[in-house]
KOLKOLMI-877962 format. One record per residue (C-alpha): residue number from 1; residue in three letters; x, y, z. Coordinates in nm, 4 decimals, always signed. Layout:
nr|rest|east|north|up
NUM|ALA|X|Y|Z
...
//
This chain:
nr|rest|east|north|up
1|MET|+0.0000|+0.0000|+0.0000
2|GLN|+0.1312|+0.3453|-0.0957
3|ILE|+0.0707|+0.6241|+0.1580
4|GLN|-0.0086|+0.9549|-0.0144
5|TRP|-0.1548|+1.2753|+0.1349
6|TYR|-0.1122|+1.6001|-0.0561
7|PRO|-0.3979|+1.8480|-0.0025
8|GLY|-0.4284|+2.1627|-0.2112
9|HIS|-0.2626|+2.4019|+0.0335
10|MET|+0.0529|+2.1860|+0.0276
11|HIS|+0.0709|+2.2101|-0.3509
12|LYS|+0.0388|+2.5885|-0.3247
13|ALA|+0.3023|+2.6059|-0.0489
14|SER|+0.5470|+2.3912|-0.2483
15|LYS|+0.5220|+2.6292|-0.5428
16|GLU|+0.5813|+2.9276|-0.3131
17|ILE|+0.8870|+2.7613|-0.1568
18|LYS|+1.0367|+2.6909|-0.5007
19|HIS|+0.9760|+3.0516|-0.6020
20|ALA|+1.1373|+3.1923|-0.2845
21|LEU|+1.4395|+2.9604|-0.2616
22|PRO|+1.6709|+3.1524|-0.4986
23|ASP|+1.6609|+3.4536|-0.2610
24|ILE|+1.7260|+3.2472|+0.0545
25|ASP|+2.0763|+3.2329|+0.2068
26|LEU|+2.0291|+2.9393|+0.4439
27|LEU|+1.7727|+2.6654|+0.4967
28|ILE|+1.6571|+2.5279|+0.8303
29|GLU|+1.4898|+2.1897|+0.7865
30|ILE|+1.3099|+2.0423|+1.0866
31|LEU|+1.3261|+1.6631|+1.0874
32|ASP|+1.1580|+1.4050|+1.3071
33|ALA|+1.4428|+1.2367|+1.4971
34|ARG|+1.2536|+0.9057|+1.4773
35|ILE|+1.2588|+0.9172|+1.0943
36|PRO|+1.5437|+1.1518|+0.9927
37|TYR|+1.5514|+1.0338|+0.6318
38|SER|+1.1797|+0.9867|+0.5701
39|SER|+1.1019|+1.3332|+0.7086
40|GLN|+1.3408|+1.5070|+0.4650
41|ASN|+1.1759|+1.6906|+0.1774
42|PRO|+1.3220|+1.5503|-0.1490
43|MET|+1.2405|+1.8817|-0.3214
44|LEU|+1.5183|+2.0453|-0.1176
45|ALA|+1.7746|+1.7905|-0.2296
46|ARG|+1.7017|+1.8941|-0.5894
47|LEU|+1.6800|+2.2705|-0.5343
48|ARG|+1.9141|+2.3540|-0.2452
49|GLY|+2.2321|+2.3474|-0.4490
50|SER|+2.5251|+2.4663|-0.2365
51|LYS|+2.3163|+2.6688|+0.0103
52|PRO|+2.4065|+2.5935|+0.3736
53|CYS|+2.1472|+2.3950|+0.5646
54|ILE|+2.0790|+2.3325|+0.9321
55|ARG|+1.8978|+2.0048|+0.9893
56|VAL|+1.7247|+2.0135|+1.3272
57|LEU|+1.6361|+1.6695|+1.4632
58|ASN|+1.3310|+1.7412|+1.6765
59|LYS|+1.1461|+1.5079|+1.9162
60|THR|+1.4710|+1.3516|+2.0346
61|ASP|+1.2979|+1.2709|+2.3630
62|LEU|+1.0955|+1.0131|+2.1646
63|ALA|+1.3873|+0.8769|+1.9608
64|ASP|+1.6619|+0.6235|+2.0316
65|PRO|+1.9507|+0.8437|+2.1581
66|GLU|+2.2270|+0.6272|+2.0070
67|LEU|+2.0615|+0.6304|+1.6664
68|THR|+2.0099|+1.0067|+1.6880
69|LYS|+2.3882|+1.0467|+1.7248
70|LEU|+2.4433|+0.8077|+1.4348
71|TRP|+2.2052|+1.0066|+1.2157
72|GLN|+2.3741|+1.3368|+1.3041
73|THR|+2.7108|+1.1979|+1.1950
74|HIS|+2.5555|+1.0608|+0.8774
75|LEU|+2.3743|+1.3840|+0.7852
76|GLU|+2.6785|+1.6041|+0.8464
77|ARG|+2.8754|+1.4140|+0.5834
78|GLU|+2.6861|+1.6240|+0.3307
79|GLN|+2.8625|+1.9461|+0.2405
80|ALA|+2.7435|+2.2659|+0.4146
81|VAL|+2.5129|+2.0757|+0.6517
82|LYS|+2.5095|+2.1086|+1.0298
83|THR|+2.2728|+1.9319|+1.2675
84|LEU|+2.1189|+2.0089|+1.6030
85|ALA|+1.9260|+1.7584|+1.8164
86|VAL|+1.6500|+1.9157|+2.0271
87|THR|+1.3106|+1.8732|+2.1845
88|THR|+1.0408|+2.1387|+2.1923
89|GLN|+1.0901|+2.1567|+2.5710
90|GLN|+1.4422|+2.3016|+2.5205
91|PRO|+1.3928|+2.6663|+2.4141
92|ASP|+1.7506|+2.7650|+2.5080
93|LYS|+1.8958|+2.4864|+2.2942
94|ILE|+1.6595|+2.5704|+2.0077
95|ARG|+1.7905|+2.9273|+2.0105
96|GLN|+2.1339|+2.7862|+1.9246
97|ILE|+1.9959|+2.7763|+1.5695
98|ILE|+2.0408|+3.1554|+1.5570
99|GLU|+2.4082|+3.1237|+1.6512
100|LEU|+2.4534|+2.8496|+1.3904
101|CYS|+2.2991|+3.0728|+1.1242
102|SER|+2.5559|+3.3432|+1.2017
103|LYS|+2.8456|+3.0970|+1.1917
104|MET|+2.7348|+2.9405|+0.8646
105|LEU|+2.6916|+3.2801|+0.6931
106|PRO|+3.0178|+3.4556|+0.7888
107|ASP|+3.0135|+3.6898|+0.4869
108|LYS|+2.6695|+3.8200|+0.5841
109|THR|+2.7617|+3.8441|+0.9525
110|ALA|+3.0893|+4.0275|+0.8914
111|ALA|+2.9274|+4.2805|+0.6594
112|GLY|+2.6241|+4.3395|+0.8816
113|LYS|+2.3917|+4.2344|+0.5991
114|ILE|+2.0501|+4.0756|+0.6367
115|ALA|+2.0685|+3.6950|+0.6393
116|ARG|+1.7588|+3.5501|+0.4762
117|THR|+1.6663|+3.2096|+0.6130
118|MET|+1.3762|+2.9758|+0.5526
119|ILE|+1.2390|+2.7086|+0.7845
120|ILE|+1.0603|+2.4067|+0.6426
121|GLY|+0.9397|+2.0730|+0.7744
122|ILE|+0.6796|+1.8040|+0.7324
123|PRO|+0.3406|+1.8387|+0.9057
124|ASN|+0.3297|+1.7802|+1.2813
125|VAL|+0.7093|+1.7853|+1.3231
126|GLY|+0.7006|+2.0680|+1.5797
127|LYS|+0.8098|+2.3477|+1.3459
128|SER|+0.5697|+2.6075|+1.4862
129|THR|+0.6842|+2.5430|+1.8435
130|ILE|+1.0467|+2.5846|+1.7322
131|ILE|+0.9625|+2.9140|+1.5585
132|ASN|+0.8008|+3.0455|+1.8776
133|ALA|+1.1128|+2.9495|+2.0756
134|LEU|+1.3383|+3.1244|+1.8218
135|ALA|+1.1256|+3.4395|+1.8266
136|GLY|+1.0866|+3.4374|+2.2048
137|ARG|+0.7126|+3.4872|+2.1718
138|THR|+0.4056|+3.3170|+2.0264
139|ILE|+0.3961|+3.3797|+1.6539
140|ALA|+0.3026|+3.0488|+1.4933
141|LYS|+0.0001|+2.8373|+1.5755
142|THR|+0.0787|+2.4979|+1.7288
143|GLY|-0.1199|+2.1760|+1.7448
144|ASN|-0.1024|+1.7981|+1.7546
145|GLU|-0.2639|+1.7572|+1.4135
146|PRO|-0.0798|+1.7940|+1.0828
147|ALA|-0.1481|+2.0978|+0.8608
148|VAL|-0.2000|+2.3678|+1.1261
149|THR|+0.0109|+2.6353|+0.9508
150|LYS|-0.1282|+2.7164|+0.6049
151|GLN|+0.0488|+3.0358|+0.4967
152|GLN|+0.3967|+3.1870|+0.4952
153|GLN|+0.5158|+3.4631|+0.7266
154|ARG|+0.8446|+3.6456|+0.7935
155|ILE|+0.9933|+3.6797|+1.1405
156|ASN|+1.2833|+3.8976|+1.2568
157|LEU|+1.5032|+3.6880|+1.4864
158|GLY|+1.7502|+3.9664|+1.5632
159|ARG|+2.1224|+3.9716|+1.4713
160|ASN|+2.0172|+4.0645|+1.1155
161|ILE|+1.8514|+3.7263|+1.0639
162|VAL|+1.5100|+3.7153|+0.8995
163|LEU|+1.3213|+3.3870|+0.9008
164|SER|+1.0585|+3.2901|+0.6431
165|ASP|+0.8100|+3.0399|+0.7829
166|THR|+0.6311|+2.7921|+0.5560
167|PRO|+0.3419|+2.5497|+0.6070
168|GLY|+0.4195|+2.1869|+0.6818
169|VAL|+0.4678|+2.0248|+0.3412
170|LEU|+0.4776|+1.6671|+0.2210
171|TRP|+0.5352|+1.5810|-0.1446
172|PRO|+0.2986|+1.4436|-0.4095
173|ASN|+0.4777|+1.1127|-0.4584
174|VAL|+0.6383|+0.9269|-0.1668
175|GLU|+0.8331|+0.6815|-0.3812
176|ASN|+0.9767|+0.4720|-0.1011
177|ARG|+0.6760|+0.2903|+0.0457
178|HIS|+0.8661|+0.2362|+0.3716
179|SER|+0.8951|+0.6125|+0.4167
180|GLY|+0.5210|+0.6445|+0.3588
181|TYR|+0.4480|+0.3954|+0.6349
182|ARG|+0.6854|+0.5708|+0.8747
183|LEU|+0.5369|+0.9123|+0.8019
184|ALA|+0.1929|+0.7711|+0.8787
185|ALA|+0.3145|+0.5955|+1.1938
186|THR|+0.4654|+0.9121|+1.3418
187|GLY|+0.1649|+1.1347|+1.2701
188|ALA|+0.2807|+1.3360|+0.9669
189|VAL|-0.0123|+1.2074|+0.7597
190|LYS|-0.3794|+1.2573|+0.8423
191|ASP|-0.5185|+0.9401|+0.9998
192|THR|-0.8013|+0.9407|+0.7448
193|ALA|-0.5480|+0.8727|+0.4662
194|PHE|-0.4646|+0.5154|+0.5704
195|GLU|-0.5865|+0.2012|+0.7443
196|HIS|-0.4618|+0.1965|+1.1038
197|ALA|-0.4153|-0.1800|+1.1089
198|ASP|-0.1890|-0.1712|+0.8007
199|ILE|+0.0426|+0.0835|+0.9629
200|ALA|+0.0370|-0.0904|+1.3020
201|LEU|+0.1324|-0.4257|+1.1472
202|TYR|+0.4201|-0.2612|+0.9607
203|VAL|+0.5423|-0.0962|+1.2811
204|LEU|+0.5149|-0.4163|+1.4820
205|ASP|+0.7140|-0.6102|+1.2226
206|TYR|+0.9975|-0.3635|+1.2845
207|LEU|+0.9581|-0.3300|+1.6619
208|ARG|+0.9522|-0.7021|+1.7386
209|ARG|+1.2910|-0.7337|+1.5648
210|THR|+1.4571|-0.4185|+1.6984
211|TYR|+1.2858|-0.3257|+2.0277
212|PRO|+1.1416|-0.6536|+2.1630
213|GLU|+1.2126|-0.5721|+2.5290
214|GLN|+1.0187|-0.2452|+2.5116
215|LEU|+0.7179|-0.4246|+2.3625
216|CYS|+0.7247|-0.6977|+2.6267
217|GLN|+0.7550|-0.4469|+2.9076
218|ARG|+0.4895|-0.2070|+2.7846
219|TYR|+0.2273|-0.4722|+2.7067
220|ARG|+0.3269|-0.7234|+2.9761
221|LEU|+0.4025|-1.0009|+2.7317
222|GLU|+0.6285|-1.2878|+2.8368
223|THR|+0.7161|-1.3716|+2.4758
224|LEU|+0.6450|-1.2089|+2.1414
225|PRO|+0.4475|-1.3973|+1.8757
226|ALA|+0.6424|-1.4593|+1.5558
227|GLU|+0.3795|-1.2951|+1.3352
228|SER|+0.2833|-0.9275|+1.3502
229|GLN|-0.0920|-0.9884|+1.3384
230|ALA|-0.0711|-1.2344|+1.6268
231|LEU|+0.1312|-0.9745|+1.8169
232|LEU|-0.1287|-0.7020|+1.7490
233|GLU|-0.4003|-0.9401|+1.8681
234|ALA|-0.2013|-1.0152|+2.1850
235|ILE|-0.1624|-0.6432|+2.2537
236|GLY|-0.5330|-0.5859|+2.1881
237|ALA|-0.6287|-0.8676|+2.4254
238|LYS|-0.4017|-0.7304|+2.6982
239|ARG|-0.5457|-0.3820|+2.6654
240|GLY|-0.9123|-0.4782|+2.6380
241|CYS|-0.9645|-0.4009|+2.2689
242|LEU|-1.2361|-0.6638|+2.2447
243|ARG|-1.5781|-0.6980|+2.0933
244|ALA|-1.8517|-0.9564|+2.1554
245|GLY|-1.7204|-1.3089|+2.1931
246|GLY|-1.3779|-1.1923|+2.3116
247|ILE|-1.2592|-1.1195|+1.9554
248|VAL|-0.9854|-0.8580|+1.9322
249|GLU|-1.0901|-0.5439|+1.7475
250|LEU|-0.7816|-0.4904|+1.5322
251|ASP|-0.8561|-0.1302|+1.4352
252|LYS|-0.8933|-0.0287|+1.7997
253|ALA|-0.5737|-0.2144|+1.8953
254|ALA|-0.3911|-0.0518|+1.6047
255|LYS|-0.5029|+0.2987|+1.7073
256|LEU|-0.3881|+0.2309|+2.0624
257|LEU|-0.0464|+0.1119|+1.9432
258|LEU|+0.0058|+0.4146|+1.7163
259|THR|-0.1064|+0.6567|+1.9871
260|GLU|+0.1425|+0.5084|+2.2330
261|LEU|+0.4217|+0.4984|+1.9735
262|ARG|+0.3706|+0.8684|+1.8975
263|ALA|+0.3569|+0.9599|+2.2673
264|GLY|+0.6746|+0.7659|+2.3455
265|THR|+0.5092|+0.5447|+2.6053
266|ILE|+0.6455|+0.2299|+2.4387
267|GLY|+0.9954|+0.3713|+2.4714
268|ARG|+1.2454|+0.5856|+2.2828
269|ILE|+1.2242|+0.4398|+1.9342
270|THR|+1.3795|+0.5287|+1.5994
271|LEU|+1.2143|+0.3669|+1.2995
272|GLU|+1.5016|+0.3779|+1.0486
273|THR|+1.8806|+0.3667|+1.0276
274|PRO|+2.1227|+0.4857|+0.7564
275|ASP|+2.1951|+0.1232|+0.6589
276|MET|+1.8229|+0.0509|+0.6203
277|ILE|+1.7806|+0.3529|+0.3964
278|GLU|+2.0725|+0.2489|+0.1775
279|THR|+1.9099|-0.0920|+0.1245
280|GLU|+1.5714|+0.0637|+0.0505
281|MET|+1.7221|+0.3081|-0.2013
282|ASN|+1.8909|+0.0201|-0.3819
283|GLU|+1.5548|-0.1575|-0.3974
284|LEU|+1.3958|+0.1604|-0.5290
285|VAL|+1.6467|+0.1768|-0.8156
286|VAL|+1.5356|-0.1727|-0.9230
287|ILE|+1.1654|-0.0778|-0.8955
288|ARG|+1.2186|+0.2362|-1.1047
289|ALA|+1.3976|+0.0332|-1.3731
290|GLU|+1.1156|-0.2226|-1.3809
291|LYS|+0.8515|+0.0503|-1.4154
292|ALA|+1.0492|+0.2177|-1.6925
293|ALA|+1.0741|-0.1131|-1.8768
294|GLU|+0.6977|-0.1657|-1.8424
295|ARG|+0.6267|+0.1830|-1.9788
296|GLU|+0.8559|+0.1244|-2.2730
297|ALA|+0.6917|-0.2124|-2.3472
298|ARG|+0.3482|-0.0469|-2.3474
299|ARG|+0.4761|+0.2314|-2.5718
300|GLN|+0.6095|-0.0155|-2.8263
301|LYS|+0.2787|-0.2064|-2.8301
302|SER|+0.0710|+0.1076|-2.8890
//
């Protein structure tokens, strides 16, 4: 199943970002520390060029701390990229972004010129809360649902740094299906855009292999079933997600699992690693080639 969610305001915002990018000196991209690759906007990779970029890994209080460090090292291998790991409960640390902007734009800083920055991020990644911390006052609306901010605004951060805010934006085609599932699991996609049980089963397949102790502890399971559906049923039975006849209601169990994953009550969990992404990208190359071959075969038949 492919996860896609691209409402009209996101299309409009993407066009505005593309139009504004040539005049921007530095980009600040807010990533979800649980999915540092899947929460990156591929549009930036194509359009950023050599512009410096600060990648802020937010929600680190929900992510595996060792993997957060690994991802920071991995991301900083890219030229002109610096990272900062934060939570929205750390306003002083968030304000280090301003200092980083100055350091990464020395020509602007030395000449006393205006440094034009832009902040972007996927829906529900905590971007608005970070903007409020940077500004030292409430400017951007915040909420637990994706797509709260729907228009751009400019904010003076002091020290000759001007920040352009943008709405939370996904992209029209999430090619890597694994990224689509992870975006849905962490709350970047509206819950109406997918089946909860599908996402929960995908998550459990990963968690039972990588975080089995956290699952056992949270749901008081002595052992984990070998199959994801059996595991979801066991969790549902433990937590009373039952209908008449003692049958587990999978959708209710799935919603419970996703709610607790997003809240961090299962534990500090990261859903992808650099090695996983490398494997998935290699698989994607094969899929693209197969699709291209199919299109060419259809063209020759027509």
